[in-house]
BALUMFI-392709 format. One line per field, with one value per residue (C-alpha): x, y, z; residue number from 1; residue in one letter. Coordinates in nm, 3 decimals. Example, Ala and Ser with C-alpha at 12.3 -4.5 7.8 and 13.67 -1.06 7.14 Angstrom:
px c(1.230  1.367) $
py c(-0.450  -0.106) $
pz c(0.780  0.714) $
n c(1  2) $
res c(A  S) $
//
This chain:
px c(4.088  4.352  4.452  4.653  4.969  5.100  5.347  5.596  5.446  5.593  5.656  5.560  5.613  5.609  5.805  5.635  5.744  5.480  5.516  5.542  5.800  5.811  5.679  5.347  5.273  5.361  5.034  4.847  4.878  4.833  4.507  4.370  4.512  4.478  4.905  5.060  5.439  5.713  6.014  6.251  6.050  5.799  5.453  5.265  4.862  4.728  4.498  4.148  4.050  3.720  3.917  4.090  4.361  4.393  4.641  4.926  5.120  5.445  5.521  5.908  5.978  6.257  6.376  6.415  6.525  6.143  5.950  5.910  5.979  5.769  5.821  5.493  5.560  5.268  5.233  4.971  4.874  4.633  4.725  4.500  4.541  4.585  4.451  4.632  4.840  4.558  4.440  4.814  4.733  4.445  4.645  4.905  4.586  4.469  4.825  4.856  4.492  4.568  4.895  4.752  4.442  4.689  4.897  4.586  4.438  4.760  4.745  4.458  4.511  4.774  4.611  4.282  4.078  3.813  3.996  3.938  3.610  3.753  3.930  3.710  3.711  3.882  3.636  3.703  3.853  3.647  3.385  3.418  3.704  3.711  3.856  4.160  3.955  3.701  3.930  4.078  3.768  3.682  3.962  3.985  3.663  3.696  3.950  3.760  3.520  3.783  3.927  3.572  3.551  3.760  3.701  3.370  3.381  3.587  3.320  3.104  3.441  3.544  3.253  3.350  3.641  3.500  3.167  3.510  3.642  3.337  3.158  2.871  2.611  2.511  2.164  2.339  2.646  2.310  2.129  2.476  2.527  2.121  2.214  2.474  2.244  2.137  2.430  2.150  2.010  2.355  2.382  2.053  2.207  2.529  2.470  2.163  2.353  2.565  2.279  2.334  2.684  2.881  2.963  3.324  3.261  3.019  3.293  3.596  3.409  3.360  3.737  3.817  3.562  3.586  3.978  3.886  3.621  3.784  4.088  3.889  3.696  4.021  4.061  3.693  3.698  3.371  3.086  2.873  3.149  3.243  2.894  2.860  3.167  3.029  2.700  2.896  3.116  2.810  2.705  3.042  3.094  2.700  2.760  3.124  2.983  2.676  2.787  3.088  2.880  2.598  2.938  3.081  2.757  2.725  3.139  3.134  3.057  2.702  2.775  3.001  2.803  2.759  3.090  3.218  3.013  3.134  3.451  3.383  3.244  3.585  3.730  3.474  3.518  3.862  3.882  3.637  3.881  4.157  3.958  3.922  4.318  4.319  4.121  4.383  4.492  4.150  4.340  4.673  4.547  4.223  4.299  4.424  4.137  4.179  4.480  4.290  4.057  4.409  4.493  4.174  4.270  4.557  4.434  4.392  4.692  4.529  4.276  4.568  4.598  4.218  4.102  4.429  4.251  3.913  3.707  3.385  3.167  3.090  2.761  2.674  2.878  2.681  2.419  2.495  2.524  2.179  1.946  1.633  1.647  1.589  1.827  1.773  1.397  1.283  0.933  1.027  1.074  0.776  0.602  0.809  0.937  0.704  0.660  1.012  1.110  0.866  1.007  1.360  1.241  1.101  1.417  1.624  1.416  1.388  1.726  1.894  1.652  1.866  2.249  2.259  2.240  2.410  2.712  2.730  2.637  2.843  3.147  2.974  2.778  3.056  3.240  2.959  2.765  3.034  3.364  3.633  3.875  3.916  4.259  3.980  3.760  3.991  4.086  3.695  3.654  3.929  3.883  3.473  3.491  3.826  3.778  3.410  3.303  3.571  3.474  3.114  3.143  3.330  3.087  2.737  2.907  2.942  2.595  2.397  2.557  2.506  2.177  1.995  2.011  1.638  1.725  2.054  1.935  1.679  1.827  2.072  1.949  1.716  1.992  2.250  1.949  1.898  2.209  2.288  2.019  2.105  2.424  2.325  2.150  2.442  2.782  3.095  3.192  2.874  2.937  3.217  3.035  2.697  2.889  3.125  2.780  2.637  2.890  2.976  2.604  2.540  2.843  2.623  2.317  2.448  2.571  2.272  2.073  2.265  2.332  1.958  1.915  2.188  2.005  1.665  1.660  1.778  2.091  1.915  1.750  1.961  2.157  1.847  1.639  1.931  2.000  1.612  1.661  2.004  1.776  1.518  1.790  1.947  1.600  1.570  1.929  1.810  1.519  1.682  1.931  1.715  1.487  1.788  1.921  1.604  1.460  1.848  1.749  1.408  1.509  1.769  2.089  2.197  2.214  1.827  1.724  1.963  1.785  1.425  1.503  1.582  1.241  1.202  1.496  1.373  1.053  1.195  1.384  1.045  0.806  0.952  1.265  1.081  0.820  1.147  1.207  1.519  1.792  2.086  2.129  2.008  2.160  2.165  1.969  1.666  1.620  1.609  1.626  1.638  1.356  1.348  1.075  0.793  0.612  0.603  0.323  0.364  0.677  0.552  0.741  0.589  0.765  0.681  0.763  0.705  0.322) $
py c(-0.424  -0.294  0.006  0.047  0.146  -0.182  -0.188  -0.437  -0.760  -0.825  -1.187  -1.355  -1.664  -2.015  -2.342  -2.632  -3.017  -3.269  -3.649  -3.753  -3.784  -3.491  -3.719  -3.775  -3.375  -3.281  -3.498  -3.362  -3.020  -3.101  -3.291  -3.060  -2.722  -2.737  -2.649  -2.627  -2.841  -2.562  -2.761  -2.872  -2.931  -2.590  -2.577  -2.260  -2.216  -1.925  -1.643  -1.688  -1.435  -1.349  -1.244  -0.927  -0.972  -1.270  -1.482  -1.676  -1.917  -2.051  -2.419  -2.537  -2.901  -3.030  -3.382  -3.435  -3.666  -3.781  -3.630  -3.317  -2.949  -2.716  -2.306  -2.122  -1.847  -1.628  -1.277  -1.063  -0.706  -0.436  -0.078  0.188  0.570  0.771  0.471  0.182  0.184  0.107  -0.226  -0.332  -0.537  -0.667  -0.775  -0.966  -1.147  -1.278  -1.407  -1.585  -1.735  -1.875  -2.026  -2.198  -2.306  -2.464  -2.654  -2.749  -2.866  -3.130  -3.246  -3.355  -3.464  -3.726  -3.798  -3.906  -3.633  -3.382  -3.074  -2.761  -2.524  -2.266  -1.954  -1.688  -1.304  -1.096  -0.844  -0.465  -0.650  -0.645  -0.938  -0.947  -0.835  -0.458  -0.328  -0.106  0.175  0.099  0.067  0.400  0.595  0.507  0.538  0.901  1.023  0.851  1.147  1.401  1.280  1.269  1.685  1.833  1.620  1.699  2.053  2.072  1.894  2.150  2.429  2.136  2.095  2.385  2.545  2.600  2.803  2.979  3.072  3.180  3.437  3.548  3.581  3.401  3.211  2.894  3.007  3.199  2.943  2.707  2.978  3.018  2.648  2.630  2.893  2.663  2.433  2.712  2.591  2.341  2.577  2.576  2.219  2.140  2.315  2.194  1.788  1.813  1.950  1.640  1.455  1.695  1.803  1.508  1.377  1.441  1.811  1.827  1.706  1.873  2.173  2.077  2.006  2.322  2.525  2.398  2.504  2.833  2.857  2.708  2.942  3.237  3.140  3.113  3.494  3.595  3.883  3.857  3.554  3.676  3.703  3.318  3.220  3.313  3.120  2.816  2.813  2.796  2.562  2.346  2.343  2.215  1.963  1.825  1.829  1.665  1.379  1.311  1.309  1.071  0.865  0.798  0.816  0.493  0.290  0.312  0.239  -0.062  -0.393  -0.545  -0.775  -0.453  -0.137  -0.129  -0.200  0.083  0.281  0.195  0.317  0.658  0.616  0.493  0.766  1.045  0.900  0.949  1.320  1.373  1.206  1.438  1.721  1.557  1.556  1.896  2.027  2.041  2.332  2.525  2.470  2.653  2.984  3.186  3.192  2.887  2.735  2.935  2.698  2.414  2.611  2.753  2.410  2.316  2.605  2.435  2.112  2.287  2.139  1.839  1.907  1.884  1.490  1.425  1.560  1.340  1.055  1.106  1.054  0.965  0.671  0.445  0.481  0.827  0.796  0.534  0.753  1.088  0.847  0.824  1.012  0.904  0.953  1.338  1.337  1.574  1.654  1.690  1.570  1.303  1.194  1.278  1.093  0.790  0.765  0.919  0.646  0.595  0.929  1.003  0.674  0.825  1.169  1.054  0.920  1.201  1.455  1.247  1.115  1.429  1.589  1.401  1.346  1.718  1.872  1.525  1.578  1.956  1.970  1.729  1.867  2.129  1.877  1.697  2.050  2.250  1.934  1.689  1.900  1.797  1.977  1.999  1.782  1.553  1.536  1.484  1.141  1.075  1.170  0.903  0.622  0.615  0.693  0.596  0.201  0.179  0.385  0.185  -0.148  -0.074  0.103  -0.224  -0.458  -0.291  -0.266  -0.630  -0.736  -0.507  -0.726  -1.059  -0.964  -0.682  -0.307  -0.300  -0.551  -0.396  -0.036  -0.039  -0.240  -0.073  0.256  0.198  0.082  0.291  0.600  0.438  0.406  0.838  0.902  0.734  0.936  1.263  1.181  0.969  1.066  0.844  0.507  0.491  0.769  0.642  0.263  0.488  0.711  0.386  0.150  0.424  0.556  0.152  0.077  0.404  0.355  -0.035  0.130  0.491  0.270  0.066  0.389  0.519  0.252  0.311  0.672  0.594  0.257  0.325  0.602  0.560  0.712  1.038  1.127  0.993  1.307  1.568  1.302  1.280  1.687  1.722  1.459  1.624  1.954  1.787  1.613  1.951  2.117  1.836  1.926  2.274  2.207  1.988  2.248  2.496  2.249  2.160  2.486  2.679  2.404  2.348  2.647  2.534  2.142  2.201  2.139  2.064  1.699  1.622  1.868  1.681  1.359  1.429  1.460  1.094  0.992  1.067  0.887  0.566  0.587  0.592  0.278  0.071  0.235  0.362  0.172  -0.190  -0.024  0.031  -0.212  -0.437  -0.377  -0.639  -0.915  -0.715  -0.558  -0.153  -0.105  -0.399  -0.193  0.131  0.060  0.352  0.412  0.606  0.824  0.658  0.924  1.309  1.541  1.890  1.939  1.648  1.362  1.043  0.744  0.423  0.062  -0.113  -0.242) $
pz c(-0.828  -1.038  -1.289  -1.557  -1.428  -1.254  -0.968  -0.877  -0.782  -0.414  -0.337  -0.078  0.049  0.277  0.375  0.481  0.445  0.365  0.427  0.086  -0.213  -0.479  -0.753  -0.542  -0.416  -0.789  -0.838  -0.613  -0.689  -1.054  -0.945  -0.702  -0.717  -1.122  -1.144  -1.398  -1.415  -1.518  -1.499  -1.218  -0.942  -1.056  -1.048  -1.076  -1.051  -1.209  -0.970  -1.031  -1.303  -1.093  -0.730  -0.647  -0.562  -0.816  -0.602  -0.862  -0.643  -0.718  -0.586  -0.566  -0.463  -0.330  -0.168  0.206  0.435  0.547  0.231  0.036  0.146  -0.041  -0.088  -0.175  -0.380  -0.381  -0.643  -0.706  -0.584  -0.595  -0.732  -0.715  -0.703  -0.386  -0.180  -0.245  0.081  0.293  0.113  0.152  0.522  0.360  0.039  0.277  0.456  0.111  0.036  0.364  0.308  -0.037  0.077  0.337  0.155  -0.119  0.169  0.362  -0.015  -0.050  0.297  0.241  -0.093  0.058  0.328  0.119  0.239  0.060  -0.046  0.183  0.151  -0.145  0.001  0.181  0.009  0.300  0.409  0.240  -0.053  -0.372  -0.431  -0.770  -0.977  -1.096  -1.460  -1.481  -1.553  -1.269  -1.030  -1.071  -1.135  -0.751  -0.645  -0.802  -0.724  -0.356  -0.302  -0.429  -0.137  0.103  -0.009  0.018  0.328  0.497  0.459  0.484  0.854  0.990  1.116  1.256  1.491  1.536  1.609  1.991  1.891  1.615  1.836  2.079  1.814  1.714  2.037  1.924  2.182  2.103  1.909  1.688  1.638  1.566  1.333  1.160  1.090  0.968  0.740  0.563  0.457  0.197  -0.010  -0.085  -0.352  -0.485  -0.492  -0.645  -0.965  -0.951  -0.931  -1.128  -1.364  -1.370  -1.608  -1.853  -1.878  -1.702  -1.334  -1.391  -1.441  -1.136  -0.932  -1.050  -0.945  -0.639  -0.577  -0.680  -0.496  -0.188  -0.189  -0.246  -0.005  0.273  0.203  0.269  0.546  0.681  0.647  0.708  0.960  1.131  1.133  0.875  0.620  0.743  0.743  0.405  0.234  0.452  0.267  -0.054  0.124  0.229  -0.164  -0.287  -0.066  -0.109  -0.515  -0.492  -0.195  -0.399  -0.785  -0.687  -0.523  -0.809  -1.029  -0.882  -0.830  -1.244  -1.266  -1.010  -1.169  -1.081  -0.758  -0.587  -0.610  -0.260  -0.204  -0.436  -0.228  0.059  -0.048  -0.156  0.240  0.359  0.216  0.334  0.692  0.605  0.524  0.817  1.019  0.933  1.078  1.409  1.422  1.369  1.631  1.945  1.722  1.848  2.185  2.068  2.006  1.989  1.576  1.584  1.384  1.110  1.023  0.962  0.682  0.505  0.516  0.315  0.076  0.014  -0.107  -0.447  -0.523  -0.553  -0.814  -1.132  -0.995  -0.975  -1.325  -1.458  -1.336  -1.394  -1.673  -1.760  -1.635  -1.908  -1.821  -1.895  -2.165  -2.319  -2.294  -2.426  -2.764  -2.741  -2.954  -2.779  -2.402  -2.234  -1.996  -1.632  -1.643  -1.318  -1.401  -1.536  -1.127  -1.039  -1.336  -1.357  -1.008  -0.763  -0.519  -0.455  -0.453  -0.197  0.051  -0.016  0.044  0.408  0.505  0.378  0.553  0.929  0.933  0.875  1.119  1.414  1.210  1.182  1.498  1.631  1.461  1.456  1.821  1.952  2.045  2.198  2.413  2.528  2.623  2.735  2.935  2.987  3.018  2.721  2.626  2.263  2.302  2.524  2.234  1.949  2.136  2.197  1.796  1.668  1.951  1.898  1.516  1.345  1.381  1.463  1.152  0.912  1.058  0.998  0.624  0.537  0.672  0.609  0.175  0.189  0.408  0.195  -0.144  0.076  0.273  0.073  0.077  0.272  0.618  0.628  0.638  0.887  1.178  1.182  1.083  1.459  1.674  1.585  1.590  1.936  2.063  1.957  2.148  2.448  2.416  2.471  2.760  3.000  3.106  3.157  3.029  2.862  2.632  2.471  2.429  2.278  2.032  1.895  1.867  1.692  1.451  1.344  1.319  1.130  0.897  0.782  0.743  0.538  0.288  0.217  0.233  0.011  -0.228  -0.308  -0.349  -0.652  -0.772  -0.750  -1.019  -1.409  -1.547  -1.760  -1.419  -1.151  -1.038  -1.111  -0.839  -0.570  -0.627  -0.515  -0.240  -0.094  -0.128  0.103  0.344  0.407  0.501  0.724  0.842  0.898  1.088  1.323  1.399  1.468  1.665  1.886  1.929  2.009  2.264  2.398  2.689  2.738  2.801  3.052  2.809  2.403  2.447  2.546  2.240  2.041  2.164  2.088  1.748  1.713  1.683  1.343  1.260  1.431  1.314  0.942  1.020  1.157  0.878  0.572  0.486  0.476  0.186  -0.031  -0.315  -0.276  -0.551  -0.413  -0.683  -0.986  -1.296  -1.228  -1.562  -1.440  -1.090  -1.276  -1.663  -1.876  -2.125  -2.457  -2.608  -2.759  -2.923  -2.936  -2.932  -2.928  -2.646  -2.389  -2.437  -2.356  -2.181  -2.118  -2.178  -2.490  -2.479) $
n c(1  2  3  4  5  6  7  8  9  10  11  12  13  14  15  16  17  18  19  20  21  22  23  24  25  26  27  28  29  30  31  32  33  34  35  36  37  38  39  40  41  42  43  44  45  46  47  48  49  50  51  52  53  54  55  56  57  58  59  60  61  62  63  64  65  66  67  68  69  70  71  72  73  74  75  76  77  78  79  80  81  82  83  84  85  86  87  88  89  90  91  92  93  94  95  96  97  98  99  100  101  102  103  104  105  106  107  108  109  110  111  112  113  114  115  116  117  118  119  120  121  122  123  124  125  126  127  128  129  130  131  132  133  134  135  136  137  138  139  140  141  142  143  144  145  146  147  148  149  150  151  152  153  154  155  156  157  158  159  160  161  162  163  164  165  166  167  168  169  170  171  172  173  174  175  176  177  178  179  180  181  182  183  184  185  186  187  188  189  190  191  192  193  194  195  196  197  198  199  200  201  202  203  204  205  206  207  208  209  210  211  212  213  214  215  216  217  218  219  220  221  222  223  224  225  226  227  228  229  230  231  232  233  234  235  236  237  238  239  240  241  242  243  244  245  246  247  248  249  250  251  252  253  254  255  256  257  258  259  260  261  262  263  264  265  266  267  268  269  270  271  272  273  274  275  276  277  278  279  280  281  282  283  284  285  286  287  288  289  290  291  292  293  294  295  296  297  298  299  300  301  302  303  304  305  306  307  308  309  310  311  312  313  314  315  316  317  318  319  320  321  322  323  324  325  326  327  328  329  330  331  332  333  334  335  336  337  338  339  340  341  342  343  344  345  346  347  348  349  350  351  352  353  354  355  356  357  358  359  360  361  362  363  364  365  366  367  368  369  370  371  372  373  374  375  376  377  378  379  380  381  382  383  384  385  386  387  388  389  390  391  392  393  394  395  396  397  398  399  400  401  402  403  404  405  406  407  408  409  410  411  412  413  414  415  416  417  418  419  420  421  422  423  424  425  426  427  428  429  430  431  432  433  434  435  436  437  438  439  440  441  442  443  444  445  446  447  448  449  450  451  452  453  454  455  456  457  458  459  460  461  462  463  464  465  466  467  468  469  470  471  472  473  474  475  476  477  478  479  480  481  482  483  484  485  486  487  488  489  490  491  492  493  494  495  496  497  498  499  500  501  502  503  504  505  506  507  508  509  510  511  512  513  514  515  516  517  518  519  520  521  522  523  524  525  526  527  528  529  530  531  532  533  534  535  536  537  538  539  540  541  542  543  544  545  546  547) $
res c(M  A  C  A  R  S  M  P  R  V  R  R  S  S  L  V  R  L  A  A  P  P  E  V  V  G  A  A  A  V  E  R  L  G  A  I  P  A  G  N  R  I  F  E  I  P  G  P  P  G  R  Q  P  S  V  A  L  A  L  R  L  A  A  A  A  D  G  T  D  V  A  I  T  S  T  G  E  I  D  I  P  F  F  G  W  F  F  L  P  L  V  R  I  A  H  R  R  T  R  A  H  A  V  E  T  L  R  A  A  L  D  G  R  A  S  P  A  P  V  K  T  V  V  G  L  P  P  V  A  F  S  P  E  Q  A  T  F  I  A  T  A  S  A  A  V  A  V  V  T  F  A  A  A  L  F  G  Q  L  S  G  P  I  S  D  T  F  R  A  S  D  A  T  I  G  V  A  L  A  L  T  R  L  G  A  L  F  A  L  F  A  I  A  I  A  D  R  R  G  R  R  T  S  I  L  V  G  V  V  G  S  A  V  V  C  A  L  S  A  I  A  P  N  L  A  T  F  T  A  A  Q  V  L  Q  R  G  L  V  G  T  T  G  T  V  A  F  L  A  V  V  E  E  A  P  E  G  A  R  A  Y  A  A  S  M  L  A  L  A  G  G  F  G  F  S  V  A  V  V  T  L  P  L  G  D  A  A  P  W  G  W  R  I  P  F  A  L  G  G  A  S  I  L  L  A  P  A  V  A  R  H  L  R  E  T  A  R  Y  T  A  L  V  A  R  T  D  V  V  R  G  R  A  R  D  V  F  E  R  H  R  R  R  F  V  L  L  A  A  V  A  L  L  T  N  L  F  S  A  P  S  S  Q  F  M  N  K  Y  L  T  D  I  R  G  F  S  N  T  D  I  A  L  F  R  T  V  T  T  A  V  P  G  L  V  G  V  L  L  G  G  R  L  A  E  A  R  G  R  R  P  V  A  G  I  S  L  A  L  A  T  G  A  Q  M  I  F  F  L  T  G  G  A  T  L  W  V  M  S  A  T  A  I  F  L  A  G  A  G  G  I  A  L  G  T  L  D  A  E  L  F  P  T  E  V  R  S  T  S  N  A  M  L  Y  V  V  G  V  L  G  S  A  S  G  L  L  L  A  G  G  L  S  D  H  F  G  G  I  G  R  S  V  A  L  T  G  I  G  S  F  L  V  A  L  V  V  V  P  L  L  P  E  S  A  D  R  A  L  D  D  V  S  P  T  Q  A  T  R  T  Q  T  G  N  R  D  E  Y  G  P  D  P) $
//
């Protein structure tokens, strides 16, 4: 993955000695590695065009007493706005593998053996090449998601000190959290409008609006005002996250759609992790929880950079140029894609029925039932969320491309749900193990499911359909929060009531997910092709393939 700006091509090198004269080693490099002689016993090996980074090698041969000293220098970097630093360790691994493969290939040639297998792609690096424009777009969309996810995560993470400030009971906070889901009404419009006005506009509205609302939350004088601000906050994060997800799937090259989606999920996880890190501020003072919200308000300073790097997706731009397609019409979702929508709506409803209370009430469960302080929770969430979630998302993106969306989604969702239910029913070391397991598996399954949400609808209704799926998911979230909060006293604690809401998610993994179409190894336009208007009768456009 590379972008239009270039960064210094840092050189990395290795030095080995081979038991053969320079002429023999050079001939082996030409024959086995496709090396190009450059004079003075220097041989250059271009980087493969389909890899990111494309690691090029330079071999410098020097005669030695018992053979040849071979200095191998590798070059090739990834230059990505905002998140280039994240890939540096993975790029180093790719360089080491490429140099080691070259050495082993030369040794095999000198020994008369077959060449080793090609270098494997490093998990976490793109499986196929991204254009500079694609890389920049995905990185910028990821930055936008990280910013708004941080702001949206604060209410759930700091619900304890917030409830203390406003003297609210568990049931009252549960109602407040449920009410924030009304932001779906705003998101329904803002997400759907992306089919008519473009992906870029909706994403930028989400970034700027989220910062403003977060600042208002920081100075809220009472729970009613705070909740009202968070209603809008929820709608803005839903808008940015959903539209950005759809946009990166549209913009990604074939064979890397799930990978691109995993990069966006990593950015969201990064924003969530930053919110977790701010938890100790809730212990600093009764008003300490307001500081993270003020930081979220300051994120508006990043908006100009996001706007500068963010462009419209190429797929949407091409669609706008067509006059034979109607964009963003809700009834087309039901008339042309009813079965897909119903299946995905069932997934959204029942998984959110569990995931919302599981996420929102986790800190209260750890505090009230397990005796954790906010600092303890910050440590717990860092250990059980950061690394497992990172690995799960990376592995999920790779497996969803290699093994298919449905098996990865179904198996991961079933196991993640089971692990999370156990978490809310047990204590001790099991808490740590089950939480880490659930986060790891949820990361893998979530990438596969989220990619299907985007892939199974064509460009002209991709945002509209996902706006409606978002609303269905929010209904599931609100229902889960109300159910878990309302049954907390009846079941003797928040843990058992939350675990109860996981039954639907488990059934979805076993029954509904296997019914979804498989989209891996298929071009996006084959999975969900745009269908032009064939005829027009009165005010009704009729869609369908040519006979």
